[in-house]
Structure formats: C-alpha cells, structure tokens
N, C-alpha and C positions, 0 to 999 in steps of 0.2 A: 209763280204758280203755273201749272199746266192746264191749258184749256182743254175741257172734255171733248171738244168737237176736233181737236187736233189728233191725227193718227198716232197710234202708240209706236215708238221707235225704240231701238235698242239704245241704251245709254252708252254702250261700249263701241258698237260698230256703226251707230248712226244709220243703219239700214232698216228698212221695213221687214220685220220678222214674218209677217203674214204674206209677204211677196218674195221671201228669201229663196233662191234656188239651191238645190243640193249641191254641195261641194264634193268634187271628185278628188280622192287622194291617190296620187300616182306613186304607189310604193314599189320599190325594187323587188323583183322576184326572188323567192327564197333558193338560194344556192346549197343544196344538200351536201355538196362536196366542199363547201366553204367553211369558214370559221363560225359554224353554228353547232356547238357541242350538244344542245338539246336535241336538234334534229338528227345528228349522227347517233346519239344514244338511243333515240326512238327506233331508229332503222335497225340497230344491233339487236335491241330487244325483240323486235318483230322477227327478225332472222333467226334468233335464238329459239323463239316459240315455234316457228315453222319447222326448224330442225328437230325439235323435240317431238313434234307431231309425226314426223317421218320416221324418226327412230322408234317410237312406240309401235307404229304400223309394222316396221321391219321386225320388231321384237315378237309381235303377235303372229306374223306369218312364219317366222324361222322354226319355231317348234313343230308347226304343222308340216312343214317341208321335211324336216328331219324325220319325224314320225312316219311320214309317208315313205321316205326312202328306206328306213329300216323295215317297214312292212313289206315293201316290194322286194327287198333282198333277202328276206328271211325264208328258210326252208323248214317246212312243217311236216312233210310227208316223204315216204320213200320215193313216190312217183316224182316229186319235185327234185329230189336229190339226184335221181338217176337222169332227169331232164337236164339238170346243171351239168353233169359229167358229159353227156352227149354233146351239149352245146360247146363245151371246151375240149371235145375230142378226146376225153379221158376214157379208155376201155373200162367197162364195168366187169370185174371178175366175180366169180360165183361167191368168193369169200366175202363179199360185201353183204350179201344176204345172210350169210351165216353170222356175220358180226351183228347185224340188226336183230336177228332172232335170238341172239344171246342176251340182249338187253331187256330188262323188265318193261312191261308195257307202259307203266307209269313214267318211265324215263326216256322212251324212244323218241318223243318229240324233241327233247333236249338234245338227244344224240344227233338227230337230224340236223338240228341248227348248228351244232359244233362241227359236224362233218361238212356242212354247207360252207362254213367258214374256211375250212381247210381246202376243200376242192376249189373254192372261189380264188384262193391265192396261191394255189400249187404251181410250182415252177413249170413253165412250159415244156421242159425237157421231159417230164414225166408223163408217160402216156397210159397209165392204168392206175386203179384204185388200190393196188397192192401195197403201196408205200405205207398206207395207214393201217390196213388190215393186218399186215405182217407184224406191226408193232402191238396191236391190241388183241388180236385173235389167237388164243392158245387152246384150240379145240372148241367146237361149237357148244355152247351152253355150259362150259365148265366153270368152276368156281374162280379159277385164275382169270378167265377172260372177264368175268363179271367184275372183278376187282380192278383190271386194267381199264374197263369201261368207266367205272366210277371215278378212277383217278383222271381219265381224260375228260369226264364232264366237269371236274372241279378246276380244270386248267383255264387260265385267263384266255380270253379271245386274242389279245395281243401276242401272246406265246404261241398259240396255234398258227396265227399268221406269220410270225417270224420263222418258225420251222418249216412251214409250207413254202415260203418264198426262199428258202436256202438253196443256193445252186447245187449243194451237195446233198440234197435231201435223201437220194438213193442210198448213199453211203451211211447216213444217219439212221435210215430205216433197217439197214442191215445190221448196224451195231445194236439197234433197239428191238431186234426181232423177238417177239414174245416177251420182251422186257417192259413194255409199256411206253407211253408217249414221253419224250424227254423234256426237260426244262430248257427254255430257250437260252438262258444264262449259261447252262452247262455246254450247250452246243457252241455258243459263241466263245466260250473260253477254250474249248477243244480247238476251234479253228484258228485261234490266235496263238497257239502254242508255238514257241520258236522252232521246235523240231519239224513243224509242218510247213515252215516258210522256206521259200527259195526265190531268190532275187526279188524279195519284197512281195511275193505273192504266195497264196496257198499252193502247196505241192499236192496236186491231186493224186498222183501216183502213189505218194507217201501215205495219203489218208486212205487210199484204197487198201494198202497192205494192213493198216491199223483196222480198217473195217473188217477185213477177213479174219484177223486174229482175234478181234473182239466181237465176233458175230454172236448176237443174243446175250451179250454180257452187259449191255447198257454202255453209256458214254464214260470212257475210262477216266479216272481222276488224274493218274499220271501215265504219260506215254513217252516219256523221255527215253525209255530204255528200248523202244521199238526202233 
C-alpha cells in the first residue's frame, strides 16, 4: 500500500510530476524542397491562388485599357478628321468637304469614323485626301454619291485598313474613280495576278497601264488580255 505522506510519483518514469521540467523537442527544420509532398502541394496551391488573383486583376484592367484606346483613337467630328490629316501631313482637298456635305446628317459621325480609319492607315506615299474622295464622290449631293457613301459605311474596318495600307492605293483609286470603295479581297486578287508579276514582284508599270485602261471601271475581274 502507498503511504499518503509519500509524494506522488509517476509509476512509469519514477519522476516527481509536480517538479517535472518541460522537455524540449529538437525536431529537424522542414525542408520545403525535400521529400515533403504535403508542403510542396500547399506551396503550389498558394501559387495558383496568387496567380488567379493576378489574372483576375489583369482581366478587369484590360477592357478598360482597350476601351480607352478606342475612345482616344476615334474620330467623331470634321475638325478631328482634318486635325488627323494635318498631323499625318495629308493635304486636305476641297473635295473632302463636298463628300461630307453629301452624307446625311445622321450618318456623318459614322463617316468621320470610317474616314479616320482610312487616313490613320493611309500609305505614307499618299499626300492628299483625293484617293478616297475620288472613289466616293460623284458630284456633291448626288444620289450616286450617297449610294457610294452608304456602301463605304457598310465596309468592314479591316478592309478599309487593307486598302489604305496598299502600296498601290493611288492606282486602286484611279481604277475605282467614282466606282466606290473596293473590296480588299478583290484588290488582293488583282495584285496577285500572274500577268502583273515580274521577277517575283508586282510590276508597277504594268499595273499603271491597267489602271489607265480601267479608270473608273472598278477592279477588273480578268486582266490577262492587257
């Protein structure tokens, strides 16, 4: 039997629990690069969450940036359109005003925007506004001019850019004089015709002769006979 006056001791350790000192556990540090798959998995999850947060922030900012760019590059008035031409050293001919005046008021803002796209991408070799007005203007205020304007307003922006950037836009303008704005695919097909190639490149002299022969007739469907 145990004497009640005898201090209580651990039956396993034989030490006085009331006087037992804390035991320090010297555990090795966790090596996150070592064989601890749980830690590595946790790090990957944290990285994925952080990446998702960054992606979400970028998604929120991107539309705002794009919308801002579109707003800054848009042309809504005749004054802005002429300012763009002056900035690009494009001489403004009187026919530009005649073209604008031929457009119904409710469509003028759209016309400013389309012309802004054209002049923004116009080949640097072109020095005046005549390339576009010669294609669309068939007398100020006439029904034919209004029809050409309506067709131009329905033209895709990418087609307008492609024609404006063409190195032979002057020849295209001559071919389409009073005929309306051409389709980009028709211009591309014309410039790739075998009869217009010389030493693997476009024969500008040959194109010039076709341009004169087809002045005001639109992009020819077949030019092999020229």
